[in-house]
SETORVEX-400742 format. One record per atom (N, C-alpha, C): z, x, y; residue in one letter. Coordinates in steps of 0.2 Angstrom, whole numbers, padded with zeros to 4 digits, always signed. Example, Ala and Ser with C-alpha at 12.3 -4.5 7.8 and 13.67 -1.06 7.14 Angstrom:
2
+0039+0066-0028a+0039+0062-0022a+0039+0066-0016a+0035+0064-0011s+0036+0068-0005s+0039+0064+0000s
This chain:
157
+0000+0005-0005m+0000+0000+0000m+0000+0006+0008m-0002+0004+0011r-0006+0008+0016r-0004+0001+0022r-0001+0000+0026f-0003-0002+0035f-0002+0001+0040f-0005+0002+0046e-0006+0008+0049e-0007+0003+0056e-0005+0005+0065h-0007+0003+0067h-0005+0008+0072h-0009+0005+0080l-0008+0008+0087l-0004+0003+0093l+0000+0008+0097i+0002+0004+0103i+0000+0009+0107i-0001+0007+0112e-0003+0011+0118e+0002+0009+0121e+0003+0019+0126i+0008+0020+0131i+0005+0020+0136i+0000+0025+0137n-0001+0027+0142n-0009+0025+0142n-0013+0022+0149n-0016+0022+0148n-0018+0024+0156n-0023+0028+0159p-0024+0028+0167p-0031+0020+0170p-0033+0016+0165r-0035+0012+0166r-0029+0007+0168r-0025+0008+0166l-0019+0002+0165l-0015+0003+0170l-0015+0005+0179p-0011+0005+0183p-0004+0002+0181p-0001-0003+0180l+0002-0008+0179l+0008-0004+0175l+0007-0003+0169l+0011+0001+0167l+0015+0008+0168l+0020+0010+0168a+0022+0016+0171a+0018+0021+0165a+0019+0026+0167t+0018+0032+0165t+0023+0037+0161t+0022+0037+0156f+0028+0039+0151f+0026+0045+0147f+0029+0052+0151p+0031+0060+0149p+0031+0059+0141p+0027+0064+0138r+0027+0063+0131r+0033+0066+0128r+0036+0071+0133q+0042+0073+0131q+0048+0068+0132q+0050+0062+0135a+0051+0055+0134a+0050+0054+0130a+0044+0054+0129l+0042+0048+0122l+0046+0050+0116l+0044+0058+0114w+0048+0063+0112w+0054+0061+0110w+0060+0061+0115l+0066+0060+0117l+0067+0053+0115l+0064+0048+0116g+0066+0040+0113g+0065+0041+0107g+0060+0043+0103l+0059+0045+0094l+0064+0048+0092l+0067+0054+0094m+0073+0057+0094m+0078+0053+0092m+0080+0049+0099l+0085+0044+0098l+0085+0037+0091l+0078+0036+0090r+0076+0031+0085r+0080+0037+0078r+0079+0040+0078v+0082+0045+0073v+0089+0046+0072v+0091+0046+0079h+0099+0049+0077h+0104+0043+0080h+0100+0039+0083e+0106+0032+0084e+0100+0026+0085e+0099+0024+0077p+0094+0019+0077p+0098+0013+0079p+0105+0013+0079q+0108+0006+0081q+0108+0003+0088q+0105+0008+0093r+0103+0005+0100r+0097+0000+0099r+0093+0002+0094f+0085-0001+0094f+0089-0010+0092f+0083-0014+0094p+0082-0022+0091p+0082-0021+0082p+0086-0024+0082l+0087-0026+0072l+0086-0018+0070l+0091-0013+0074g+0092-0007+0070g+0101-0009+0066g+0103-0005+0063p+0109-0004+0058p+0115-0004+0063p+0120-0008+0058d+0126-0008+0064d+0129-0002+0064d+0128+0003+0061r+0132+0012+0063r+0126+0017+0058r+0126+0021+0059c+0124+0026+0056c+0125+0034+0054c+0126+0035+0048e+0128+0043+0049e+0122+0049+0048e+0122+0051+0052v+0119+0058+0049v+0119+0065+0050v+0115+0068+0047a+0117+0073+0044a+0111+0078+0046a+0113+0086+0046a+0107+0091+0044a+0102+0090+0037a+0099+0089+0036g+0094+0093+0030g+0093+0098+0026g+0088+0098+0022a+0089+0106+0017a+0082+0108+0022a+0079+0107+0028a+0078+0112+0033a+0079+0110+0039a+0073+0116+0043p+0074+0113+0052p+0069+0109+0053p+0071+0103+0057g+0068+0096+0058g+0069+0092+0051g+0072+0091+0048e+0075+0087+0043e+0084+0084+0044e+0084+0077+0042w+0089+0073+0043w+0090+0070+0038w+0097+0070+0035r+0099+0065+0029r+0103+0059+0033r+0101+0050+0034r+0103+0046+0037r+0108+0042+0032r+0113+0040+0034t+0115+0033+0031t+0116+0028+0036t+0112+0024+0034l+0111+0018+0037l+0115+0011+0035l+0119+0009+0040h+0123+0004+0036h+0122-0004+0042h+0119-0009+0037f+0120-0016+0040f+0124-0020+0035f+0128-0023+0040g+0133-0026+0035g+0138-0022+0031g+0137-0025+0026a+0138-0022+0019a+0132-0018+0013a+0125-0021+0017l+0121-0014+0015l+0122-0006+0017l+0121-0003+0013r+0119+0003+0015r+0113+0006+0011r+0109+0010+0016f+0103+0012+0015f+0104+0019+0015f+0097+0024+0012t+0098+0031+0014t+0092+0033+0015t+0092+0038+0019d+0084+0039+0021d+0084+0046+0022d+0077+0050+0022t+0076+0057+0025t+0073+0058+0029t+0073+0060+0036v+0068+0060+0042v+0067+0068+0042v+0062+0069+0042r+0056+0074+0043r+0052+0073+0052r+0054+0079+0056a+0051+0080+0061a+0045+0085+0063a+0044+0084+0065a+0035+0089+0070a+0037+0090+0077a+0040+0092+0080v+0045+0092+0086v+0036+0091+0091v+0036+0087+0093d+0032+0082+0101d+0027+0080+0095d+0028+0078+0089e+0023+0075+0086e+0022+0069+0082e+0027+0072+0076s+0026+0065+0073s+0033+0065+0069s+0035+0060+0068v+0043+0059+0064v+0042+0054+0057v+0044+0060+0052r+0042+0054+0045r+0049+0052+0042r+0050+0046+0042f+0055+0041+0039f+0052+0041+0032f+0059+0044+0026v+0058+0042+0020v+0062+0039+0016v+0064+0033+0014p+0070+0029+0011p+0069+0032+0005p+0075+0032+0001d+0078+0035-0004d+0076+0026-0009d+0074+0026-0017p+0076+0020-0020p+0082+0017-0018p+0080+0010-0018h+0087+0004-0018h+0084-0001-0022h+0087-0001-0025g+0085-0008-0032g+0081-0009-0034g+0076-0014-0034e+0071-0013-0037e+0064-0015-0030e+0066-0012-0027t+0061-0013-0019t+0058-0009-0020t+0052-0008-0019t+0046+0000-0019t+0045+0003-0010t+0051+0010-0013p+0052+0011-0005p+0045+0012+0000p+0045+0009+0004v+0039+0013+0010v+0041+0016+0016v+0039+0021+0015n+0037+0028+0021n+0034+0027+0027n+0038+0030+0034l+0037+0027+0040l+0034+0034+0043l+0029+0032+0046t+0028+0039+0049t+0025+0037+0056t+0029+0041+0063i+0026+0040+0069i+0022+0045+0071i+0016+0044+0075s+0013+0050+0077s+0012+0047+0085s+0014+0053+0088i+0012+0052+0096i+0005+0054+0095i-0002+0052+0100e-0006+0055+0099e-0010+0052+0105e-0013+0059+0110s-0017+0060+0115s-0024+0061+0114s-0029+0053+0112p-0036+0056+0112p-0038+0058+0117p-0036+0057+0122a-0040+0059+0129a-0036+0060+0134a-0039+0063+0140e-0035+0064+0146e-0030+0058+0148e-0026+0058+0149g-0019+0052+0153g-0017+0045+0148g-0020+0050+0142v-0019+0040+0136v-0017+0046+0130v-0009+0041+0130l-0004+0042+0125l-0005+0036+0119l-0003+0036+0113l-0003+0033+0109l+0001+0032+0103l+0007+0029+0099l+0009+0029+0096l+0004+0026+0088l+0007+0031+0082r+0002+0028+0076r+0008+0027+0072r+0009+0021+0070f+0012+0021+0065f+0010+0019+0058f+0012+0021+0054v+0007+0020+0047v+0013+0019+0042v+0014+0015+0038y+0018+0013+0032y+0015+0013+0028y+0019+0016+0022e+0014+0018+0013e+0019+0017+0009e+0018+0015+0005s+0021+0016-0001s+0017+0022-0007s+0020+0028-0012a+0019+0032-0015a+0016+0026-0024a+0019+0020-0024t+0017+0018-0028t+0015+0008-0028t+0012+0008-0031p+0008-0001-0030p+0016-0005-0027p+0014-0007-0024l+0020-0017-0023l+0020-0019-0029l+0027-0021-0031t+0028-0027-0037t+0023-0033-0034t+0023-0037-0040t+0019-0043-0038t+0023-0048-0033t+0031-0048-0032d+0035-0049-0026d+0032-0049-0021d+0035-0043-0021e+0033-0039-0012e+0026-0041-0011e+0020-0040-0015a+0012-0041-0014a+0014-0049-0011a+0015-0051-0015l+0016-0059-0008l+0019-0061-0002l+0024-0055+0001y+0026-0057+0005y+0024-0048+0010y+0019-0048+0009n+0015-0041+0013n+0013-0043+0019n+0010-0049+0020d+0008-0051+0026d+0015-0051+0031d+0019-0055+0029y+0026-0058+0031y+0027-0048+0035y+0029-0042+0029r+0032-0038+0031r+0028-0035+0036r+0021-0034+0036q+0016-0031+0042q+0017-0034+0049q+0020-0041+0047n+0018-0043+0054n+0026-0040+0058n+0031-0040+0053a+0039-0038+0054a+0036-0033+0055a+0036-0027+0053w+0036-0021+0056w+0032-0020+0063w+0026-0022+0065l+0021-0022+0070l+0026-0027+0077l+0029-0032+0074e+0035-0034+0080e+0041-0031+0080e+0044-0025+0077n+0048-0023+0076n+0048-0017+0078n+0042-0013+0080d+0037-0007+0082d+0036-0007+0089d+0034-0015+0092r+0034-0016+0098r+0040-0017+0104r+0044-0021+0098d+0052-0021+0100d+0054-0013+0100d+0053-0009+0098m+0055-0001+0101m+0051+0001+0106m+0046+0001+0108v+0043+0003+0113v+0045+0000+0118v+0047-0007+0118r+0049-0011+0125r+0056-0009+0126r+0057-0004+0120t+0065-0002+0122t+0066+0004+0124t+0061+0008+0123l+0061+0014+0126l+0058+0014+0131l+0053+0009+0135r+0049+0009+0141r+0056+0006+0146r+0062-0001+0145q+0067+0001+0147q+0070+0005+0149q+0071+0010+0144w+0075+0016+0144w+0073+0022+0147w+0065+0022+0148l+0062+0026+0155l+0065+0024+0160l+0063+0018+0162t+0066+0013+0168t+0072+0015+0170t+0076+0015+0165d+0084+0014+0165d+0084+0020+0168d+0084+0026+0166g+0084+0035+0165g+0087+0037+0161g+0088+0033+0156v+0089+0035+0149v+0087+0040+0147v+0078+0043+0149l+0075+0046+0144l+0073+0051+0150l+0076+0054+0153t+0076+0060+0157t+0076+0066+0154t+0069+0068+0153v+0069+0075+0152v+0069+0081+0158v+0072+0087+0158s+0071+0092+0162s+0067+0098+0163s
């Protein structure tokens, strides 16, 4: 299974969008790694520890009584990959968020959801619903980052 979409961050042809510096966008993605509870639909709390390699973290996310663990790998200023540990009978779905700049002044976030194994029959029935939920969650994340940019939370020196 693979689901991919883009969200436009900067476009010089759309002057009403505040220009988002790439470094501030990266800082926002790092907040998603280290403080996901600050985002819409985020966990109640998150424990983060250094992983086995530089730019890697192990996390435990708490949603009420539910606990999920994952590994996050970052390529500085380029991409973040979330790799969940298997949980119950659900097929783990990895998420990669990449920062792209296909033209001068244009900045995009590419979201790629993929599983290494096929979805179960039951999971496949709900795939459209899951993809719509992922898309809305990603849009909410970008709205949150835009608000934090406006509020001065994502300042870079």
